[in-house]
C-alpha positions as CSV (number, residue, x, y, z in Angstrom):
1,X,0.0,0.0,0.0
2,X,1.1,3.6,-0.7
3,X,-0.2,5.4,2.3
4,X,1.5,8.7,2.8
5,X,3.9,8.4,-0.1
6,X,3.6,11.5,-2.2
7,X,6.9,11.6,-4.1
8,X,7.1,9.8,-7.4
9,X,10.6,8.5,-7.5
10,X,10.6,8.2,-11.3
11,X,12.9,5.1,-11.2
12,X,15.9,7.2,-10.0
13,X,17.9,7.7,-6.8
14,X,17.4,10.9,-4.9
15,X,20.4,12.9,-6.2
16,X,19.7,11.9,-9.8
17,X,16.0,12.8,-9.4
18,X,16.8,16.3,-7.9
19,X,19.3,17.0,-10.6
20,X,16.9,16.0,-13.3
21,X,14.1,18.1,-11.9
22,X,16.4,21.1,-11.6
23,X,17.5,20.8,-15.2
24,X,13.9,20.4,-16.4
25,X,12.8,23.5,-14.3
26,X,15.7,25.5,-15.8
27,X,14.6,24.5,-19.3
28,X,11.0,25.3,-18.6
29,X,11.9,28.8,-17.3
30,X,14.2,29.4,-20.3
31,X,11.9,28.0,-23.1
32,X,8.5,28.6,-21.4
33,X,7.3,25.1,-22.5
34,X,8.9,21.6,-22.7
35,X,7.8,18.1,-23.9
36,X,8.3,15.2,-21.5
37,X,6.5,12.2,-20.1
38,X,3.3,12.8,-18.0
39,X,4.9,11.4,-14.8
40,X,7.9,13.8,-15.1
41,X,5.6,16.7,-16.0
42,X,3.5,16.1,-12.8
43,X,6.7,15.8,-10.7
44,X,8.1,19.0,-12.3
45,X,4.9,20.9,-11.6
46,X,5.2,20.1,-7.9
47,X,8.9,21.1,-8.0
48,X,8.6,24.4,-9.9
49,X,5.4,26.0,-8.7
50,X,6.7,26.8,-5.1
51,X,9.8,28.3,-6.7
52,X,7.7,30.6,-8.9
53,X,5.7,31.6,-5.8
54,X,9.0,32.5,-4.1
55,X,10.0,34.6,-7.1
56,X,7.0,36.9,-6.7
57,X,8.8,38.6,-3.7
58,X,12.3,39.6,-4.8
59,X,14.5,39.3,-1.7
60,X,18.0,38.0,-1.3
61,X,16.7,35.2,0.9
62,X,14.2,34.0,-1.8
63,X,16.8,34.2,-4.5
64,X,19.1,32.0,-2.4
65,X,16.4,29.5,-1.7
66,X,15.5,29.2,-5.4
67,X,19.1,29.0,-6.4
68,X,19.7,26.1,-4.0
69,X,17.0,24.2,-5.8
70,X,17.7,25.2,-9.4
71,X,21.5,25.6,-9.3
72,X,21.6,27.8,-12.4
73,X,22.3,31.5,-12.1
74,X,20.8,32.5,-15.5
75,X,17.5,30.6,-14.8
76,X,17.2,32.3,-11.4
77,X,17.8,35.7,-12.9
78,X,15.2,35.1,-15.6
79,X,12.7,33.7,-13.1
80,X,12.9,36.8,-10.9
81,X,13.2,39.4,-13.6
82,X,10.8,38.2,-16.4
83,X,8.5,35.4,-15.2
84,X,7.7,36.9,-11.8
85,X,6.6,40.2,-13.4
86,X,4.3,38.4,-15.8
87,X,2.6,36.2,-13.2
88,X,2.6,38.7,-10.4
89,X,-1.1,38.9,-9.8
90,X,-1.9,35.2,-10.4
91,X,-2.6,33.4,-7.0
92,X,-1.3,30.0,-8.2
93,X,-1.5,27.5,-11.0
94,X,1.4,28.8,-12.9
95,X,1.9,25.7,-15.2
96,X,-0.4,23.8,-17.5
97,X,0.0,20.1,-18.5
98,X,-1.4,19.2,-21.9
99,X,-1.3,15.5,-22.9
100,X,0.1,14.8,-26.3
101,X,-0.4,11.0,-26.9
102,X,2.1,8.2,-26.8
103,X,5.7,8.2,-27.8
104,X,6.6,6.1,-30.9
105,X,9.6,4.2,-29.4
106,X,8.3,2.9,-26.1
107,X,4.6,4.0,-26.1
108,X,5.1,6.3,-23.1
109,X,2.4,8.9,-22.3
110,X,3.8,12.2,-23.5
111,X,2.8,15.7,-22.3
112,X,3.7,19.3,-22.8
113,X,4.2,21.4,-19.7
114,X,4.1,25.2,-20.1
115,X,3.9,28.4,-18.2
116,X,0.3,29.5,-18.3
117,X,0.8,33.2,-19.0
118,X,3.1,32.7,-21.9
119,X,0.7,30.8,-24.1
120,X,-0.8,33.5,-26.4
121,X,-3.2,31.0,-28.1
122,X,-5.1,30.1,-24.9
123,X,-5.2,33.7,-23.6
124,X,-6.2,35.5,-26.8
125,X,-9.9,34.9,-26.9
126,X,-10.6,35.3,-23.1
127,X,-11.1,38.7,-21.6
128,X,-9.2,39.4,-18.4
129,X,-11.2,38.3,-15.4
130,X,-11.6,40.7,-12.5
131,X,-10.8,39.3,-9.0
132,X,-13.8,37.5,-7.5
133,X,-14.4,37.6,-3.8
134,X,-15.3,34.5,-1.8
135,X,-17.8,36.0,0.6
136,X,-21.4,36.8,-0.2
137,X,-23.0,40.2,-0.6
138,X,-23.7,42.3,2.4
139,X,-27.2,42.5,3.7
140,X,-27.3,46.3,3.6
141,X,-27.3,46.5,-0.2
142,X,-29.9,43.7,-0.6
143,X,-32.3,44.9,2.1
144,X,-32.5,48.6,1.1
145,X,-36.2,49.5,0.7
146,X,-37.1,51.1,-2.6
147,X,-39.6,54.0,-2.3
148,X,-42.7,53.5,-4.4
149,X,-43.1,56.0,-7.2
150,X,-46.0,58.4,-6.6
151,X,-48.1,58.9,-9.7
152,X,-50.1,62.0,-10.3
153,X,-52.9,61.9,-12.7
154,X,-53.5,64.7,-15.2
155,X,-57.0,65.4,-13.8
156,X,-55.6,66.2,-10.3
157,X,-53.1,68.7,-11.8
158,X,-55.8,70.6,-13.6
159,X,-57.9,71.3,-10.5
């Protein structure tokens, strides 16, 4: 049974898995989308989204935390300079996984993982949504009584 085992080991030892995810995250930041297997894309999503969240606040501490995971100075710079500005108001969900079908050689499920705000095709037709609140309306606005309109007849005005 797999109770409490969240990490997909991807058939690799820990050091190899961390290095592979760091390289894939650097490629994703650099190219904005990459093709990989579905399992690696899901693991990469869990790896890279907290780093993007940290990049929204540009402090030395956050840069060092992100660099310790990515190990690539150029990727960290691009993440904090370009990507963080573009996704600054998004509350989460920075990546999208699109399934592509099976690979010819070994029939593995393939997927494309991309940064959401960089796909112009998906974002072109949709207007920008305003922020929605989670709480309901206040009772004051709903319960305000409306005064009935007083009608005057033309016969009353003449007298």
